[in-house]
C-alpha positions as CSV (number, residue, x, y, z in Angstrom):
1,M,-33.8,6.6,23.1
2,A,-34.4,4.2,25.0
3,H,-37.1,2.4,22.8
4,F,-34.4,2.6,20.3
5,F,-32.2,0.5,22.2
6,T,-34.3,-1.6,23.5
7,D,-35.6,-3.0,20.4
8,L,-32.1,-2.8,19.0
9,M,-31.1,-5.4,21.9
10,T,-34.1,-7.4,21.3
11,T,-32.9,-7.6,17.6
12,S,-29.5,-8.9,18.5
13,R,-30.6,-11.8,20.1
14,T,-31.6,-13.0,16.8
15,E,-30.0,-11.2,14.1
16,T,-27.0,-12.0,15.4
17,R,-26.4,-15.2,14.5
18,A,-27.9,-15.0,11.4
19,L,-25.5,-11.8,10.5
20,I,-22.4,-13.8,11.5
21,R,-23.9,-17.3,9.8
22,L,-24.0,-15.2,6.4
23,S,-20.8,-13.0,6.7
24,L,-18.3,-15.3,7.7
25,P,-18.2,-17.5,4.4
26,I,-18.2,-13.9,2.7
27,W,-15.2,-13.0,4.8
28,G,-13.3,-16.5,3.5
29,A,-13.7,-15.5,0.2
30,Q,-13.0,-11.8,0.4
31,L,-9.8,-13.3,2.5
32,A,-8.9,-16.1,-0.3
33,Q,-9.4,-13.4,-2.8
34,A,-7.0,-10.7,-1.1
35,G,-4.9,-13.4,-0.8
36,M,-4.2,-13.3,-4.2
37,S,-3.4,-9.8,-4.2
38,V,-1.2,-10.4,-1.2
39,T,1.1,-13.5,-2.8
40,D,1.4,-11.1,-5.8
41,V,3.1,-8.2,-3.1
42,M,4.7,-10.8,-1.6
43,M,6.3,-12.6,-4.5
44,T,7.1,-9.7,-6.7
45,G,8.3,-8.2,-3.5
46,R,11.2,-10.8,-3.0
47,L,12.1,-10.7,-6.9
48,S,12.9,-7.2,-7.1
49,P,11.9,-3.6,-6.0
50,T,11.3,-2.6,-9.4
51,D,9.2,-5.7,-10.2
52,L,7.2,-4.8,-6.5
53,A,6.9,-1.3,-8.1
54,A,5.5,-2.2,-10.8
55,V,2.9,-4.7,-9.9
56,S,2.0,-1.6,-7.1
57,V,1.4,0.3,-9.8
58,G,-0.5,-1.8,-12.1
59,S,-2.9,-2.8,-9.6
60,S,-3.5,0.9,-9.0
61,L,-5.4,0.6,-12.5
62,W,-6.6,-2.6,-12.5
63,L,-8.0,-2.8,-9.6
64,P,-10.9,0.2,-9.4
65,L,-12.1,-1.1,-13.0
66,M,-12.6,-4.6,-11.2
67,L,-14.2,-2.9,-8.1
68,L,-16.3,-0.6,-10.5
69,I,-17.8,-4.1,-12.1
70,T,-18.0,-5.8,-8.9
71,G,-20.0,-2.7,-6.9
72,T,-21.9,-2.1,-10.4
73,L,-22.8,-6.0,-9.9
74,M,-23.4,-5.9,-6.8
75,G,-26.5,-3.8,-7.4
76,L,-28.1,-7.4,-8.3
77,T,-27.7,-8.7,-4.8
78,P,-30.5,-6.5,-3.0
79,V,-32.6,-6.8,-6.3
80,V,-32.6,-10.7,-5.4
81,A,-32.7,-10.1,-1.6
82,H,-35.9,-8.5,-2.0
83,L,-37.5,-10.6,-4.6
84,L,-36.6,-13.6,-2.1
85,G,-38.3,-12.1,0.8
86,A,-41.1,-11.5,-1.2
87,G,-41.6,-15.0,-2.5
88,K,-41.0,-14.0,-5.8
89,Q,-38.4,-16.7,-6.8
90,A,-40.1,-16.4,-10.3
91,E,-38.8,-13.3,-10.9
92,I,-35.3,-13.6,-9.9
93,R,-33.8,-15.7,-12.9
94,P,-34.5,-13.0,-15.7
95,Q,-32.6,-10.3,-13.2
96,V,-29.5,-12.8,-13.4
97,H,-29.5,-13.3,-17.2
98,Q,-29.0,-9.7,-17.8
99,A,-26.6,-9.1,-14.7
100,L,-24.7,-11.6,-17.0
101,W,-24.6,-9.6,-20.0
102,I,-24.2,-6.0,-18.0
103,A,-21.0,-8.1,-17.0
104,I,-19.4,-9.5,-20.4
105,A,-19.9,-5.9,-21.7
106,M,-17.8,-4.4,-18.4
107,G,-15.3,-7.2,-18.3
108,L,-14.6,-6.1,-22.2
109,L,-14.0,-3.1,-21.6
110,A,-12.2,-3.2,-19.2
111,L,-9.5,-5.3,-21.3
112,L,-9.5,-2.4,-23.9
113,L,-9.0,-0.4,-21.5
114,L,-5.8,-2.2,-20.0
115,W,-4.6,-2.9,-23.2
116,T,-4.5,1.1,-24.7
117,I,-4.3,3.8,-22.2
118,V,-1.9,2.6,-20.1
119,M,1.0,3.9,-21.2
120,P,-0.3,7.3,-21.8
121,V,-1.4,7.6,-17.7
122,F,2.3,6.6,-16.8
123,H,4.0,9.0,-18.8
124,W,1.3,11.5,-17.5
125,M,2.4,10.5,-13.8
126,D,6.0,10.1,-14.7
127,V,6.2,6.5,-13.3
128,P,9.7,6.1,-13.8
129,E,10.3,3.9,-17.3
130,A,11.5,0.9,-15.6
131,V,8.6,0.3,-13.7
132,A,6.5,1.4,-16.2
133,T,7.8,-1.1,-18.9
134,R,6.9,-3.7,-16.4
135,S,3.8,-2.6,-15.3
136,A,2.2,-2.4,-19.1
137,S,3.4,-6.0,-19.2
138,Y,1.1,-6.7,-15.9
139,L,-1.2,-5.1,-16.9
140,L,-1.7,-7.1,-20.5
141,A,-1.8,-10.3,-18.5
142,I,-3.9,-8.9,-16.1
143,G,-6.7,-7.3,-19.0
144,A,-7.3,-11.2,-20.5
145,G,-8.7,-11.8,-17.3
146,M,-11.4,-9.7,-16.5
147,P,-14.2,-11.0,-18.8
148,G,-13.8,-13.6,-16.4
149,V,-13.8,-12.3,-13.1
150,A,-16.8,-10.5,-14.2
151,L,-19.1,-13.2,-15.1
152,F,-17.7,-14.8,-11.5
153,L,-18.7,-11.6,-9.6
154,A,-22.2,-11.7,-11.5
155,L,-23.0,-15.0,-10.4
156,R,-21.4,-14.3,-6.6
157,S,-23.8,-11.1,-6.3
158,F,-26.8,-13.7,-7.3
159,S,-25.8,-16.7,-5.0
160,D,-25.1,-14.2,-2.2
161,G,-28.8,-12.0,-2.7
162,M,-30.1,-16.0,-2.2
163,N,-28.3,-16.0,1.4
164,H,-26.0,-18.7,0.0
165,T,-22.4,-17.4,0.1
166,R,-20.9,-20.6,0.6
167,P,-19.8,-20.6,-3.0
168,A,-17.9,-17.7,-2.9
169,L,-15.7,-18.9,0.0
170,L,-14.9,-22.7,-1.8
171,I,-14.3,-21.1,-5.6
172,S,-11.9,-18.2,-4.1
173,L,-9.6,-20.6,-2.5
174,I,-10.2,-22.7,-5.8
175,G,-8.9,-19.3,-7.7
176,L,-6.1,-19.1,-4.9
177,A,-5.2,-22.4,-5.3
178,V,-4.2,-21.6,-8.9
179,N,-3.0,-18.3,-8.1
180,V,-0.2,-19.7,-5.8
181,P,1.3,-22.0,-7.9
182,S,1.5,-20.4,-10.8
183,N,2.3,-17.0,-9.5
184,Y,6.1,-18.9,-8.5
185,L,6.5,-20.5,-11.3
186,L,6.0,-17.5,-13.9
187,I,7.6,-15.2,-11.6
188,Y,11.0,-17.0,-10.4
189,G,10.7,-19.5,-13.4
190,G,12.9,-22.1,-13.8
191,P,15.5,-20.7,-11.3
192,G,12.8,-20.1,-8.4
193,L,11.9,-24.2,-8.5
194,V,15.7,-25.1,-8.6
195,S,16.2,-23.1,-4.8
196,L,12.7,-25.3,-3.9
197,F,13.3,-28.5,-4.9
198,G,16.7,-28.9,-5.9
199,D,19.3,-29.2,-9.0
200,W,17.8,-33.2,-9.9
201,L,15.0,-31.5,-11.9
202,P,15.4,-31.8,-15.9
203,A,16.9,-29.1,-17.8
204,P,13.7,-28.0,-19.5
205,V,12.2,-27.2,-16.3
206,Q,15.3,-25.7,-15.2
207,A,15.4,-23.2,-18.0
208,I,11.6,-22.1,-18.1
209,P,12.6,-18.3,-18.3
210,A,11.2,-16.2,-14.9
211,L,8.6,-13.8,-16.2
212,G,8.4,-11.2,-13.0
213,A,5.8,-9.1,-13.0
214,F,4.3,-9.7,-16.5
215,G,4.3,-13.8,-14.6
216,C,2.2,-12.6,-12.2
217,G,0.1,-11.1,-14.3
218,V,-0.6,-14.3,-16.3
219,A,-1.3,-16.2,-13.0
220,T,-3.5,-13.6,-11.7
221,A,-5.6,-14.0,-14.9
222,L,-5.6,-17.8,-15.1
223,S,-7.4,-17.6,-11.7
224,M,-9.9,-15.4,-12.7
225,W,-11.3,-17.6,-15.1
226,A,-11.0,-20.9,-13.0
227,M,-13.0,-19.1,-10.4
228,S,-15.6,-18.1,-13.2
229,L,-15.9,-21.5,-14.7
230,A,-15.8,-23.2,-11.4
231,M,-18.9,-20.9,-10.4
232,M,-21.0,-21.5,-13.5
233,I,-20.9,-25.0,-12.9
234,Y,-21.9,-24.7,-9.3
235,T,-25.0,-22.6,-10.0
236,R,-25.7,-24.9,-12.7
237,R,-25.5,-28.5,-10.7
238,S,-26.5,-27.6,-7.3
239,S,-30.1,-27.5,-5.9
240,A,-29.4,-25.0,-3.0
241,Y,-31.0,-22.0,-5.5
242,G,-34.3,-23.9,-4.8
243,N,-36.8,-23.0,-7.8
244,V,-34.2,-20.5,-9.6
245,K,-33.5,-22.8,-12.9
246,L,-30.6,-20.2,-13.3
247,W,-29.7,-22.4,-16.9
248,H,-32.8,-22.8,-18.2
249,S,-34.2,-20.7,-21.1
250,P,-31.2,-18.1,-21.4
251,T,-32.7,-14.4,-22.7
252,L,-31.2,-12.1,-24.9
253,P,-30.6,-8.4,-23.4
254,Q,-33.4,-6.7,-22.5
255,W,-33.0,-3.2,-21.7
256,K,-35.6,-2.5,-19.5
257,I,-34.3,-5.0,-16.8
258,I,-30.9,-3.7,-17.7
259,S,-31.7,-0.5,-17.1
260,E,-33.4,-0.9,-13.9
261,L,-30.1,-2.9,-12.8
262,L,-27.6,-0.1,-14.4
263,Y,-30.1,2.2,-11.7
264,V,-29.5,0.1,-8.5
265,G,-25.9,-0.9,-9.5
266,L,-24.3,1.7,-11.3
267,P,-24.1,4.3,-8.1
268,I,-22.3,1.2,-6.3
269,G,-20.3,0.7,-9.0
270,I,-19.2,4.4,-8.6
271,A,-19.3,5.0,-5.2
272,I,-16.7,1.7,-4.5
273,F,-14.3,3.1,-7.7
274,V,-14.4,6.8,-5.9
275,E,-13.3,5.0,-2.7
276,V,-10.4,2.8,-4.0
277,T,-9.5,5.9,-6.8
278,L,-8.6,7.4,-3.5
279,F,-6.1,5.1,-2.9
280,T,-5.1,4.8,-6.1
281,L,-4.5,8.0,-7.4
282,I,-2.5,8.5,-4.0
283,A,-0.5,5.2,-5.0
284,L,0.3,7.2,-8.5
285,L,0.9,10.6,-6.6
286,V,3.8,9.1,-4.4
287,A,5.3,7.0,-7.2
288,S,7.2,9.9,-8.0
289,L,8.6,9.9,-4.8
290,G,11.1,6.7,-5.7
291,E,10.9,2.8,-5.1
292,I,11.1,3.2,-1.4
293,T,8.3,5.2,-0.8
294,V,5.7,3.4,-3.5
295,A,7.0,-0.4,-1.9
296,A,6.3,1.0,1.5
297,H,2.8,2.6,0.7
298,Q,2.2,-0.5,-1.3
299,V,2.8,-2.9,1.9
300,A,1.1,-0.9,4.4
301,L,-2.2,-0.6,2.3
302,N,-2.0,-4.1,1.5
303,Y,-1.8,-5.3,4.8
304,T,-4.4,-2.9,6.2
305,S,-6.8,-3.7,3.5
306,L,-6.6,-7.4,4.1
307,L,-8.0,-6.7,7.6
308,F,-10.6,-4.5,5.6
309,M,-12.0,-7.8,4.9
310,L,-13.3,-8.2,8.1
311,P,-15.6,-5.1,8.0
312,L,-16.5,-5.7,4.0
313,S,-17.8,-8.6,4.6
314,L,-20.0,-7.7,7.4
315,S,-21.4,-4.9,4.8
316,M,-22.4,-7.3,2.7
317,A,-24.4,-9.7,4.8
318,V,-25.9,-6.4,6.4
319,T,-27.1,-5.5,2.7
320,V,-28.4,-9.0,2.5
321,R,-30.4,-9.0,5.9
322,V,-31.7,-5.5,5.0
323,G,-33.0,-6.7,1.8
324,N,-34.4,-10.1,2.9
325,T,-36.4,-7.7,5.8
326,L,-37.5,-4.9,3.8
327,G,-39.1,-7.7,0.8
328,Q,-41.1,-9.4,3.9
329,G,-42.4,-5.9,4.1
330,R,-41.0,-5.9,8.0
331,L,-40.4,-2.0,7.7
332,K,-39.6,-1.2,11.0
333,A,-37.6,-4.7,11.7
334,A,-35.6,-3.2,8.8
335,R,-34.6,-0.4,10.6
336,M,-33.1,-2.2,13.8
337,V,-31.3,-5.1,11.0
338,A,-29.3,-2.0,9.7
339,W,-28.4,-0.4,12.7
340,H,-27.3,-3.8,14.7
341,G,-25.1,-4.5,11.4
342,V,-23.2,-1.1,12.1
343,Y,-23.1,-1.5,15.8
344,I,-21.3,-4.9,15.0
345,S,-19.4,-3.6,12.5
346,L,-17.9,-1.3,15.0
347,G,-16.6,-4.1,17.2
348,A,-14.9,-5.9,14.4
349,A,-13.3,-2.3,13.5
350,L,-12.0,-2.1,17.5
351,F,-10.6,-5.9,16.7
352,N,-8.7,-4.4,13.8
353,S,-6.9,-1.6,15.5
354,A,-6.0,-4.1,18.1
355,L,-4.4,-6.6,16.0
356,I,-2.8,-4.0,14.1
357,W,-0.9,-2.9,17.0
358,I,0.1,-6.5,18.2
359,S,1.3,-7.7,14.7
360,A,2.8,-5.0,12.4
361,D,6.2,-5.7,12.6
362,T,6.0,-9.6,12.5
363,I,3.7,-9.4,9.1
364,I,5.9,-6.0,7.9
365,D,8.9,-9.0,8.0
366,L,7.0,-11.3,5.6
367,Y,6.6,-8.5,2.8
368,T,9.7,-6.9,2.4
369,R,13.9,-7.6,3.6
370,D,14.6,-3.9,3.1
371,S,14.6,-2.2,6.2
372,A,14.2,1.5,4.6
373,V,10.9,0.1,3.6
374,K,9.9,-1.3,6.6
375,A,10.9,1.4,8.1
376,L,8.5,3.9,6.5
377,T,5.9,1.0,6.3
378,M,5.9,0.9,10.1
379,S,5.1,4.8,10.2
380,L,2.2,4.4,7.5
381,V,0.7,1.5,9.3
382,G,0.3,3.8,12.6
383,L,-1.9,6.3,10.8
384,A,-3.7,3.3,9.6
385,M,-4.8,2.7,13.0
386,L,-6.5,5.8,13.4
387,Y,-9.0,4.9,10.2
388,Q,-10.0,1.3,11.3
389,V,-13.0,2.8,13.1
390,S,-14.0,5.6,10.5
391,D,-13.7,3.0,7.5
392,G,-15.3,0.2,9.3
393,L,-18.3,2.3,9.9
394,Q,-18.6,4.0,6.7
395,V,-18.9,0.5,4.8
396,N,-21.4,-1.1,7.0
397,L,-23.6,1.9,6.8
398,A,-23.1,2.1,3.0
399,G,-24.1,-1.9,3.2
400,A,-27.2,-1.1,5.4
401,L,-28.4,2.1,3.0
402,R,-27.9,-0.7,-0.3
403,G,-30.0,-2.6,1.1
404,Y,-33.0,-0.1,1.0
405,K,-31.5,0.6,-2.8
406,D,-30.3,3.8,-1.5
407,T,-27.1,4.1,-3.5
408,R,-27.0,7.7,-5.5
409,V,-27.1,9.4,-2.3
410,V,-24.5,7.1,-1.1
411,M,-22.2,7.6,-4.2
412,L,-22.5,11.6,-3.8
413,I,-21.8,11.3,-0.1
414,T,-18.6,9.4,-1.2
415,M,-17.8,11.4,-4.2
416,L,-17.8,14.5,-1.1
417,A,-15.3,12.4,1.2
418,Y,-13.0,10.9,-0.3
419,W,-12.1,13.2,-3.6
420,L,-12.4,16.2,-1.8
421,V,-12.0,15.8,1.6
422,G,-9.5,12.6,1.2
423,L,-7.3,13.4,-1.8
424,G,-7.9,17.2,-2.0
425,G,-6.6,17.8,1.5
426,G,-3.8,14.9,1.5
427,H,-2.3,16.2,-1.8
428,W,-2.2,19.5,-0.2
429,L,-0.7,18.0,2.9
430,G,1.2,16.0,1.1
431,T,2.7,18.8,-1.5
432,Q,2.3,21.8,0.7
433,G,2.0,20.9,4.4
434,V,0.5,23.5,6.7
435,P,2.0,27.1,5.6
436,G,3.5,28.8,8.4
437,L,3.5,25.2,10.6
438,I,4.6,22.1,9.1
439,S,6.0,21.8,5.7
440,A,5.0,19.3,2.8
441,M,4.4,15.7,4.8
442,G,5.2,13.7,1.5
443,V,3.1,10.4,1.7
444,H,2.1,11.0,5.6
445,G,0.5,13.6,4.0
446,Y,-1.8,11.2,1.8
447,W,-2.2,8.8,4.5
448,I,-3.6,11.9,7.0
449,G,-6.0,13.0,4.4
450,L,-7.2,8.9,4.2
451,V,-7.8,10.0,7.8
452,A,-10.1,12.9,7.6
453,G,-12.2,11.7,4.2
454,L,-12.9,8.3,5.6
455,T,-14.2,10.0,9.4
456,V,-16.3,12.5,7.1
457,A,-17.7,9.6,4.9
458,A,-18.8,7.9,8.3
459,V,-20.8,10.4,9.7
460,L,-22.8,11.6,6.8
461,L,-23.6,8.0,6.3
462,G,-24.5,7.8,9.2
463,E,-26.9,10.9,9.3
464,R,-28.4,9.3,6.0
465,L,-29.0,6.3,7.8
466,R,-30.6,8.0,10.4
467,R,-32.8,9.8,8.7
468,L,-33.7,7.2,5.7
469,S,-34.2,3.6,8.3
470,K,-36.5,6.1,10.2
471,R,-38.6,7.3,7.5
472,V,-39.1,3.9,6.1
473,A,-40.1,2.7,9.4
474,A,-42.7,5.1,9.8
475,D,-44.0,4.1,6.7
476,Q,-43.1,7.6,5.0
477,P,-42.2,7.9,1.2
478,E,-39.1,9.5,0.2
479,P,-39.4,13.6,-0.9
480,S,-39.5,13.8,-4.3
481,P,-35.8,15.5,-5.2
482,T,-36.1,19.5,-5.5
């Protein structure tokens, strides 16, 4: 054990700077993209509780689909990182081309789902009619942007795997710059412009209709396509990708490469989908508890999700660092790189907990003016402080394992921890409580389930990384499954 910590300290002297340099642009990009979601919630929340609830419930459907696409395409990152570390740059371009075909297919499938299934889902979940109608129109607009964001995510995964993370930051800022003014114009319309600039505006401008939740969806779709086009232009013109001439000699679908990418990436996508559906299904289940509860749940989740961007960005950087090191054939060093990233994430999680303690009251005021929503949100944010450590650790443990291309076990652990412990336990506490001790806890029971699920995931993933990294460092093959 002492030898392990000595090696870890030695690794930290050289690895910390490389990890931070790689993760900071990712963090900025994640914050910019999360800023779009924050803008949606803040602007619709100031319009009406019904529009806020519509966007909140709608987000609980389209965000899981987008994150399934994100995770599946993230499988390209360790593949590119391994090839780069091994000096096989000529093999990178065909991998990216096939990832783009996967992105197109998944984007179109997401569009089709958002245009066909949302109202039956809302009726099944007993979402109030006014909320369901506005949310369906919001998702109609969002669907048009899904193919665009899928293409952006594929190109971003390629760029991250090449250790070139700054484009994602710059282009995400472009997306935010499109999203904010478009949101304001389309949500509030002419009356909003008049309140901002005065009644000197021309009559046609003042007559622009306020589209509410639907306008929010249109603005988000516009920003998705803006990011996609900007990333295409950048990867075509930049010399930062060395000998990888990405847009030279495009290839038709090659099912062998596509299946290999899906073998690595699809379990990542399913794992992330399972994680986010824990939050999504809770949002849908609490929808029947009333607009105040839905709004408070969404505000608390939106705020804490914004803080989650720091450990998530570290996780994505850890995947690249571990993949590069393994590609170089440095198996023992890869173990230290992986655990170094996990320990750095622990510090980030403790920082997030302290930040919540200090800033919660001020930040929540930015989301809502409703005193009932604010009071309930504050109680939920208190629970969110408890799971920052578990959440930060589990996402970075998963990131390290993805660097090893170990994705199927991560998927299985995620399904067990989030759906069985997190969702199942949370739903029981929320609707039944503890018989003889505690009555049904409502939304608080669901949040306690979140804490339990994330904690179980962190423990199981930690044990998996301990065993796998030790085995690989000893150059021992993975045993065949029985």
